[in-house]
C-alpha positions as CSV (number, residue, x, y, z in Angstrom):
1,M,-71.8,-34.1,4.3
2,K,-70.4,-31.9,7.0
3,I,-69.8,-28.2,6.5
4,A,-66.5,-27.1,8.1
5,I,-66.6,-23.4,8.5
6,L,-63.6,-21.3,9.4
7,L,-64.2,-17.8,10.5
8,S,-62.3,-14.8,9.1
9,S,-61.9,-11.3,10.4
10,L,-59.9,-9.5,7.7
11,V,-60.3,-5.8,8.6
12,A,-60.5,-4.3,12.1
13,V,-60.8,-0.5,12.3
14,A,-61.0,1.3,15.7
15,V,-63.8,3.9,16.0
16,A,-64.0,6.3,18.9
17,L,-67.6,6.9,19.7
18,G,-68.5,10.4,20.9
19,T,-72.2,9.7,21.6
20,A,-74.3,6.7,22.8
21,H,-76.5,4.7,20.5
22,P,-80.3,5.2,20.7
23,F,-82.7,2.8,22.4
24,Q,-83.5,0.5,19.5
25,F,-85.3,-2.8,19.5
26,E,-85.6,-3.4,15.7
27,P,-82.2,-3.2,14.0
28,R,-82.1,-3.2,10.2
29,W,-82.6,-6.5,8.3
30,F,-80.2,-7.1,5.4
31,L,-81.9,-10.1,3.7
32,P,-85.4,-9.7,2.3
33,T,-88.3,-11.9,3.2
34,V,-88.9,-14.6,0.6
35,S,-91.7,-17.1,0.3
36,D,-91.7,-19.3,-2.8
37,S,-94.8,-19.5,-5.0
38,I,-96.4,-23.0,-5.3
39,G,-99.7,-24.2,-6.6
40,P,-102.8,-24.5,-4.4
41,K,-102.8,-28.3,-4.7
42,T,-99.2,-28.7,-3.6
43,M,-99.7,-26.1,-0.8
44,A,-102.6,-28.1,0.5
45,A,-100.7,-31.4,0.4
46,I,-97.7,-29.8,2.3
47,L,-99.9,-28.2,5.0
48,E,-101.8,-31.5,5.5
49,A,-98.5,-33.3,6.0
50,A,-97.2,-30.6,8.4
51,C,-100.3,-30.3,10.5
52,D,-101.0,-32.8,13.4
53,G,-104.7,-31.6,13.5
54,K,-107.0,-29.8,11.1
55,V,-105.9,-27.4,8.4
56,E,-107.9,-24.3,7.9
57,G,-106.5,-22.1,5.1
58,H,-102.8,-21.6,5.9
59,A,-103.3,-22.5,9.6
60,C,-103.3,-25.6,11.7
61,D,-105.3,-26.0,14.9
62,T,-102.8,-28.2,16.7
63,C,-99.3,-27.5,17.8
64,P,-96.5,-29.8,16.6
65,G,-96.2,-32.9,18.8
66,S,-99.5,-32.3,20.5
67,D,-102.6,-34.6,20.1
68,Q,-105.0,-31.9,21.4
69,P,-106.3,-29.0,19.3
70,G,-105.8,-25.6,20.8
71,G,-103.7,-22.6,19.8
72,G,-102.3,-23.9,16.7
73,W,-100.0,-22.3,14.2
74,T,-100.0,-20.2,11.0
75,L,-97.7,-20.6,8.0
76,R,-95.5,-17.6,7.6
77,T,-93.3,-18.6,4.6
78,I,-92.3,-21.7,2.6
79,R,-89.0,-22.3,0.8
80,T,-88.9,-25.2,-1.7
81,G,-85.8,-26.9,-3.2
82,H,-83.6,-29.9,-3.3
83,F,-82.4,-29.9,0.3
84,L,-82.0,-33.7,0.8
85,S,-80.6,-34.6,-2.6
86,A,-80.2,-33.1,-6.1
87,A,-83.4,-34.9,-7.1
88,S,-85.6,-34.7,-4.0
89,Q,-88.6,-32.4,-3.7
90,D,-88.4,-30.7,-0.3
91,A,-89.8,-27.8,1.6
92,M,-88.7,-25.7,4.6
93,L,-91.6,-23.9,6.4
94,T,-91.5,-21.1,8.9
95,I,-94.5,-21.1,11.2
96,D,-95.8,-18.8,13.9
97,G,-97.9,-19.6,17.0
98,C,-98.1,-22.2,19.8
99,N,-96.4,-19.9,22.3
100,F,-93.0,-21.0,21.0
101,L,-90.4,-20.5,23.7
102,A,-88.2,-18.2,21.6
103,A,-87.8,-14.5,21.2
104,N,-88.7,-14.7,17.5
105,G,-91.9,-16.7,18.2
106,A,-91.2,-18.9,15.2
107,A,-90.4,-22.5,14.4
108,G,-89.2,-24.3,11.3
109,M,-90.4,-27.5,9.6
110,L,-88.6,-29.8,7.1
111,L,-90.8,-31.8,4.7
112,T,-90.1,-34.0,1.7
113,K,-92.1,-35.8,-1.0
114,R,-91.7,-39.6,-1.2
115,E,-93.7,-42.0,-3.3
116,G,-96.1,-39.3,-4.2
117,E,-96.8,-38.2,-0.6
118,W,-95.5,-35.3,1.4
119,K,-93.9,-36.3,4.8
120,N,-93.0,-34.2,7.8
121,L,-89.4,-35.0,8.8
122,D,-88.2,-32.5,11.3
123,Y,-89.2,-29.6,13.5
124,S,-87.1,-26.9,15.2
125,I,-88.2,-24.1,17.6
126,A,-86.7,-20.6,16.9
127,L,-85.8,-21.5,13.3
128,E,-86.7,-19.1,10.6
129,T,-86.1,-19.7,6.9
130,D,-87.8,-16.7,5.4
131,R,-85.0,-14.1,5.3
132,C,-82.5,-16.3,3.5
133,R,-80.3,-16.5,0.4
134,K,-80.5,-19.8,-1.4
135,M,-77.1,-21.4,-2.4
136,K,-76.2,-24.7,-3.9
137,F,-73.7,-27.4,-3.0
138,S,-71.7,-28.9,-5.9
139,S,-73.7,-32.1,-5.4
140,G,-76.8,-30.2,-6.5
141,R,-78.4,-30.0,-3.0
142,D,-79.7,-26.6,-1.9
143,L,-78.9,-24.8,1.3
144,L,-80.0,-21.5,2.8
145,V,-77.9,-18.7,4.4
146,C,-80.4,-17.0,6.8
147,E,-80.7,-14.0,9.0
148,L,-82.4,-14.7,12.4
149,Q,-83.4,-12.6,15.3
150,G,-83.4,-13.8,18.9
151,G,-82.8,-12.6,22.4
152,G,-84.8,-11.6,25.5
153,T,-85.8,-8.7,27.6
154,Y,-82.2,-7.6,28.4
155,F,-80.3,-8.7,25.3
156,H,-80.7,-8.8,21.5
157,E,-79.3,-11.2,19.1
158,R,-79.0,-11.1,15.4
159,S,-77.5,-14.3,13.7
160,L,-76.4,-15.4,10.3
161,L,-76.7,-19.2,9.9
162,A,-76.2,-21.7,7.1
163,I,-79.2,-24.0,7.2
164,F,-79.3,-27.3,5.3
165,A,-80.6,-30.8,5.6
166,E,-78.9,-34.1,6.3
167,A,-80.3,-37.5,7.3
168,D,-83.8,-36.2,7.2
169,A,-83.1,-33.5,9.7
170,F,-82.1,-29.8,9.9
171,K,-78.5,-29.0,10.2
172,L,-77.2,-25.6,11.2
173,K,-73.9,-23.8,11.2
174,R,-73.4,-20.4,12.8
175,L,-71.6,-17.9,10.7
176,L,-71.9,-15.0,13.1
177,V,-74.0,-14.1,16.2
178,A,-74.1,-10.5,17.2
179,G,-75.3,-10.2,20.7
180,D,-76.0,-6.8,22.4
181,T,-76.3,-6.8,26.2
182,T,-76.3,-3.0,26.7
183,L,-79.9,-3.2,27.8
184,N,-78.9,-5.0,31.0
185,C,-78.5,-2.1,33.4
186,S,-76.5,-4.2,35.9
187,D,-73.0,-4.1,37.3
188,D,-72.7,-7.9,37.6
189,A,-70.9,-8.3,34.3
190,A,-69.3,-6.4,31.4
191,A,-71.7,-5.3,28.7
192,Q,-71.1,-5.8,25.0
193,M,-72.4,-4.2,21.9
194,A,-72.3,-6.2,18.7
195,L,-74.1,-5.1,15.6
196,I,-74.2,-6.4,12.0
197,R,-73.7,-3.6,9.6
198,S,-74.0,-5.4,6.2
199,V,-74.4,-8.8,4.6
200,E,-73.3,-9.3,1.0
201,F,-73.0,-12.2,-1.4
202,R,-70.4,-12.0,-4.2
203,D,-67.7,-14.1,-5.8
204,L,-64.5,-13.1,-4.0
205,N,-62.1,-15.5,-5.6
206,G,-63.3,-15.9,-9.1
207,D,-64.4,-19.5,-8.9
208,G,-67.9,-18.7,-10.1
209,K,-69.6,-19.3,-6.7
210,E,-71.0,-16.8,-4.3
211,D,-69.2,-16.1,-1.1
212,V,-70.5,-14.4,2.0
213,V,-69.2,-11.0,3.4
214,I,-70.3,-9.7,6.8
215,T,-69.4,-6.4,8.3
216,A,-70.0,-6.1,12.0
217,D,-69.2,-3.9,15.0
218,F,-68.0,-5.1,18.4
219,G,-67.2,-3.3,21.7
220,R,-67.2,-4.2,25.4
221,M,-67.4,-2.1,28.5
222,K,-67.7,-2.3,32.3
223,M,-71.0,-1.1,33.6
224,T,-70.0,1.7,35.9
225,P,-72.5,3.5,38.2
226,R,-72.8,6.4,35.6
227,R,-73.5,4.0,32.8
228,I,-76.0,2.1,34.8
229,E,-77.9,5.3,35.5
230,Q,-77.7,6.2,31.8
231,C,-79.1,2.7,30.9
232,K,-82.0,3.1,33.3
233,A,-82.8,6.5,31.9
234,A,-83.1,5.0,28.4
235,W,-85.4,2.3,29.7
236,E,-87.6,4.9,31.4
237,D,-87.8,6.9,28.2
238,Y,-88.7,3.9,26.1
239,I,-91.3,2.5,28.6
240,H,-93.2,5.8,28.9
241,Q,-92.9,7.0,25.3
242,P,-92.3,4.0,23.0
243,S,-94.2,5.5,20.1
244,H,-93.5,9.2,20.8
245,P,-89.8,9.6,21.8
246,K,-88.6,12.8,23.2
247,K,-86.8,15.2,21.0
248,H,-83.6,14.3,22.9
249,P,-84.3,10.9,24.4
250,A,-82.0,9.2,26.8
251,Q,-79.6,6.9,25.1
252,L,-78.0,3.6,26.0
253,P,-74.3,3.7,26.9
254,D,-71.7,2.7,24.3
255,P,-68.3,1.1,24.8
256,P,-65.7,3.9,24.5
257,V,-64.2,2.1,21.5
258,V,-65.9,-0.1,18.9
259,K,-64.0,-2.1,16.2
260,T,-65.5,-2.8,12.8
261,Y,-64.7,-6.3,11.4
262,T,-65.1,-7.4,7.8
263,I,-65.7,-11.2,7.8
264,Q,-65.4,-13.2,4.6
265,Y,-66.5,-16.8,4.0
266,L,-65.3,-18.5,0.8
267,F,-67.7,-21.1,-0.4
268,D,-66.3,-23.8,-2.8
269,G,-69.5,-25.8,-3.2
270,K,-68.7,-28.1,-0.3
271,N,-67.4,-26.0,2.6
272,F,-67.3,-22.4,3.8
273,R,-63.6,-21.6,4.4
274,A,-61.7,-18.5,5.6
275,T,-58.1,-17.7,6.6
276,P,-56.9,-18.9,10.0
277,E,-55.8,-15.4,10.8
278,S,-59.4,-14.4,11.2
279,A,-60.2,-16.7,14.0
280,A,-58.9,-14.4,16.8
281,G,-61.1,-11.5,15.8
282,L,-64.3,-13.5,15.4
283,R,-63.9,-15.2,18.8
284,L,-65.1,-11.8,20.2
285,F,-68.6,-12.6,18.8
286,E,-68.8,-15.9,20.7
287,W,-70.6,-15.0,23.9
288,E,-72.7,-16.6,26.7
289,R,-76.2,-15.3,27.3
């Protein structure tokens, strides 16, 4: 099954910003962290299947794909469900450790139970399945709509993804990626500010199925010499006083105008769909790092 997702931007409101936004590395999360409760026997069997080495508690002493102990990983959360079929017993794990080459330091694992034994099917770096809303296809298969954080030293990224399973592997579909490059105090490119303001799940068209509504801001600006200096001042304030900011700390520059977009995805049990008129607005959120 392939999910065809059309993006919709239904409302765009221009907002003139009089002040810059503060230096902030941890924007608000909108989906709560969830880890399903399972019995100790099942948990032990899943961890044994997921670990390439020795299991100790909720940790494994060997990184995925390695035949040498060292470093290892720790289980963060587990989500259980029918991800491969309506009758399958499956699990998606979020693990931490192993110096994963991703800003969130996490990885995801997909496991299933076959002939009474748990089997490890797939593994993906930078995949988190803990801040997710579980939804269901009409076929009875489960999927997750998840909020992820990524980025690097000079940019931040907050994403909303549909995560599901197909042919014994993870499948992902991006709903929205909000990337903020205002931390890059450089004149080599225009900077952009993108920020998710809210994520909601409600039935928009009365078909009895939850749909997804995202509100997000977007603005772009050229990094002038004055803005570069303002950006550097914000960096200095953060580096020297990260835990005790000044009463009036330096702030990152903002684009002079930011637009707020309300993005709606209608889910019919098979696909996420939205009006074609929304595509132009949401193309703004497609960016290159």
